[in-house]
N, C-alpha and C positions, 0 to 999 in steps of 0.2 A: 516468338521464334521457337521453332521445333527443335527438341533436343536430338542430337545425333545418336544413332544407334551404336552400341558396342556389344561385345560378347557378353558381358555381365548383364546388361539390360535385356539381352536375348535369352537369358537363362543358362548360359554356358559358364561352367565353373572350371577355369583353367587349372587352378591349383589342385582340385580334386582329380582332374584328368592326369596331371603330372604325378600325383601321389599313387594313383592306380597303376600307372605305367611302371613306376619303381617297384611296387609290390609284385607285379606280374613278371618283371625282368628278373628279380631275385628268385622267384619261384622257378622260373625256367632254367636259371643257372644251376639249380640243384639237380637237374636231370643230366647235366653235362658229365658229371663224374661217372654216371652209369654207362656212358659211351666210350670212356677212355680206352684207347687201343682197339676199338671196334669200328665197324662201318658206321658212319654218321657222327664220328667224334667231332666236337666243336673245337676249332683251332683258332686261337687268338693270333692274328697275323701281326698286328702292331699293338703295343701296350700304350697307346696314346688316347687322346680325347675322342678320336673318331668312332671308337666302339666297333670297328670293323671285325667281323668274324667270318670264318669259312667252315664248310662242312667237309671233312676228310672222306673221300670216296675211294 
């Protein structure tokens, strides 16, 4: 019987991808304070799990 394919067997590392996303998100957040009060300021619309953000123009 042939083993079913899955992400791990295909060489995809989900945890590594999640970890990389977290690192890049935190790095991007550091740039937000530079925009405070300026065009392009990142605005947190809701402080919930959605993570929804807007750019003030």
